[in-house]
N, C-alpha and C positions, 0 to 999 in steps of 0.2 A: 895220369894213369887212370883207367876206369876202374870203378869198384869190383868188378869181377877179376880184374888183373891184380888188385890189391891182395885181394883173398889168395890167389894162387901164389903171388910172390911172397906172403906171408906163411906159405907152405900147406894149406888146406887142400885136401883132397877134392877130386871131382864130385864126390858124393856129397862132401858138405857145401861145396859152392853150389850145387843144384837145390841142397836143402835150404840155404840161405836165401836163394832167389825165391824159391817157393814160400818161405816165410814173409819175404818183404812183399810178394803180392797178395798174400792174405792178410797182412797187416793193411796196406793201402785199400782193399777191399773194405775191412773193417772201418777204416778211417773215414772212407766215402759214404758210410751208413749210420756213423754216430753224429749227434747234434751238440756237439761240445767242442770249443776251441782247440785247436791243434795245430802243430808243424807238419804238414803232408810230407814234406822232404826228409825230417827229421824220423818220421816213422819207415818212409822207404830205407833209408841208410840204416837204421836202427835193425830192422828186419835182415839187411844184406850183412851187416857185420856182427850179430849178435853172437855168432859161434865162431869168430875168428880164433879164438882160444884153442879150438879144435886142431888147428896146426900144431899145437904142442903136446896135447894130451886130450884123451876123450872122457876122463872122469869128471867128476862134479866140479872140480877144481879148473874146468876150462874156462870159467868166468873169470876167474882170477888171472889165469893166463891171457885171457882176452883183453882185460884191463890193460896189463903189461905191452902188451903187442899194440894196442890203441893208443897208449902214450907213446911207445917209440914212434910211431907213424903221425904223431900230432893230432889225433882226432879230437875233436870238440869234446870238452868234459860232459855234455848231455849225451852224446856217443857213448863215452865211457861208462856213464851210469845206465844206459840201457843194456850194455854187455854185462855189466856187473850184476845187474837186479833179474835179468832175464829167466834164471834157473827156476824151474818149476813154476808156481804161480807166485813165487817169492819164499825165501827162506827166513825164517826168524832168526834171531840171534842164538837162541838156545838151540835151535837145529843145526846151524853153523857150526856150534862149537862141537856137537855129537858127530857131524860130518868131518871134521878136522879142518874146516875153513878158518880164516882168520875171524876174530870174535867181533862180528857186527851183523846187524841185520841186512839183510838182502831182498827186502820187499820193493816191489814196482812203486812208485810215488806219483810220478807224472803220468798224464794221459798217454803219452808217447810210450812211455816204458810200459805201461799196462798192455797197450794194444800189441807190442812187439811180444811180450810174453806172453799173452793170450793167443796169438797167432801161433807162436811156436809150440804151444800146447795142442793145437789142432792140426798140426803137420807132422806128419811121421814120414820119416823120409822127404818124398815130395808129394804124398798124398794128403790132401786135405781131408779131414772127418769132420762129421758132426760134433758137437758138444757131448752128447751122451754117449757116443763111443771114445770119445776121447777120456771122460771120466771114469768110464769102465777101464780103460787102460791106466791111469791113475792109480785105481783103486788094486789093480791086478800087481802094478809095480811096487806101491808103497804100504798096501795094506788098506783096507776100508775104512779104518778110524784114524789113518795118519793125518796130523794137522795140513799137510800140503792138498789133501782132498779137499777139506774145507776152504783153504785158501782158494783153491781153483775153483770152487762151485762159488764162493762170494766174488769172485773176478768175473765170471761168468754173469752173475746177476747185475753187476755193477755196468759192465758193458753193454748187456741189453737195456738196462734203464737208461743209457745214454742214447738208446737206438729210439726212444719213444718221442 
C-alpha cells in the first residue's frame, strides 16, 4: 500500500493528507540543505505520517493517537518517535502534564525528528512560510513568553547551524 493510501485508510481527511505531503516535501528540502548525517527516507516517511493521529483527533493528543495507529500498522519505532515528538517544537514533561498528555517529555531528539517537527511548524495547511512568519504565529497561538516559542527559536538556530 502506498503511503498516501495508508493515511486515507487510517481515516485522515484530504486536508490532512495534503498537509502531510507538504510537510514531507519541506522536510526533504531541509534535509538536502543540512550537513549532518541523516536518513532521508525516514525524514520523508516521518513528514508523511507525522499527523496520522488526526484520523482520530485534532487536539494536541493527535500525537498520542498517531503513536497508537503507527504501532497498529507496524511502523518502525523510529517513525513512531517522530510522530510522538513532532508537536510544537517539542513539549517538555511539565508542559505535557499541563496539557493532559501522558507524563513524559515529547522533545524531538534525532536529526530526523527535529527536521520533521521544524518543517511541520513552517507549513500551515499546505503553505510553507518563512521562519519569522511561523515564529509570529507561534507567539500569537501560545503567547510571546511561552516555552514553546523559545524551543522553536532554538530549533531554528540548531537547524541553521547544520546548514553551514
